[in-house]
C-alpha positions as CSV (number, residue, x, y, z in Angstrom):
1,X,-161.2,32.5,310.8
2,X,-164.0,34.5,312.9
3,X,-161.7,37.4,314.6
4,X,-163.3,38.3,318.3
5,X,-164.9,42.4,318.3
6,X,-167.3,44.4,319.9
7,X,-168.7,46.9,317.4
8,X,-170.9,46.1,314.6
9,X,-169.1,48.9,312.4
10,X,-166.1,46.2,312.6
11,X,-168.0,43.5,311.6
12,X,-169.3,45.2,308.8
13,X,-165.9,46.3,307.5
14,X,-164.7,42.7,308.0
15,X,-167.8,41.6,305.9
16,X,-167.3,44.0,303.2
17,X,-163.5,42.9,303.0
18,X,-164.5,39.0,302.9
19,X,-167.0,40.2,299.9
20,X,-164.4,42.4,297.9
21,X,-162.1,38.8,298.2
22,X,-165.1,36.8,296.7
23,X,-165.8,34.9,300.5
24,X,-169.8,35.6,300.3
25,X,-170.5,33.2,302.7
26,X,-168.1,34.4,305.2
27,X,-169.5,37.8,304.4
28,X,-173.0,36.9,305.5
29,X,-171.3,35.6,308.7
30,X,-169.9,38.9,309.9
31,X,-173.0,40.9,308.8
32,X,-175.2,38.5,311.1
33,X,-172.6,39.3,313.8
34,X,-172.7,43.1,313.6
35,X,-177.1,42.6,312.9
36,X,-176.7,40.8,316.4
37,X,-175.0,43.7,318.0
38,X,-177.3,46.4,316.5
39,X,-180.0,44.9,314.5
40,X,-181.3,48.1,312.9
41,X,-178.0,48.8,311.6
42,X,-178.7,50.3,307.7
43,X,-175.4,50.2,306.3
44,X,-175.0,46.5,307.1
45,X,-178.4,45.7,306.2
46,X,-177.6,47.2,302.8
47,X,-174.3,44.6,302.1
48,X,-176.3,41.8,303.7
49,X,-178.7,42.1,301.0
50,X,-176.1,42.3,298.5
51,X,-175.0,38.6,299.6
52,X,-178.3,37.6,300.1
53,X,-178.5,33.7,298.5
54,X,-181.8,34.4,296.7
55,X,-183.7,37.4,295.1
56,X,-186.4,36.8,297.6
57,X,-184.0,37.2,300.6
58,X,-182.5,40.4,299.1
59,X,-186.1,42.3,298.5
60,X,-187.1,41.0,302.4
61,X,-183.9,42.7,303.6
62,X,-184.2,46.0,301.8
63,X,-187.7,46.1,302.2
64,X,-186.5,46.3,305.9
65,X,-184.2,49.2,305.2
66,X,-186.9,51.2,303.8
67,X,-189.2,50.8,307.0
68,X,-186.3,52.1,308.8
69,X,-185.6,54.6,306.3
70,X,-188.2,55.0,303.9
71,X,-185.8,57.8,302.0
72,X,-182.8,55.3,301.6
73,X,-182.1,55.5,297.8
74,X,-179.6,52.4,297.7
75,X,-182.6,50.7,299.0
76,X,-184.9,51.7,296.5
77,X,-182.3,51.4,293.8
78,X,-182.0,47.6,294.9
79,X,-185.5,46.7,295.3
80,X,-186.0,48.1,291.8
81,X,-183.2,46.0,290.6
82,X,-184.5,42.7,292.3
83,X,-188.1,43.5,290.2
84,X,-186.0,43.0,287.2
85,X,-184.7,39.6,287.9
């Protein structure tokens, strides 16, 4: 069930809770809601990359993070992982 909130951080938190309980599709929806409010919200982008349905989608999201924050170590590590898949 979708809760109405007005903060990307709240949607991020709900998404993380969904991921941790195995509800990846629901998590992606929360992350999408967060990104509608704040399209460059890096923590949300990182989590969205984690639950993306394909490696290619994960890579595209992580590359977007690196455009926003070229020194982001999590995005770099994620891309290194994706290249090994």
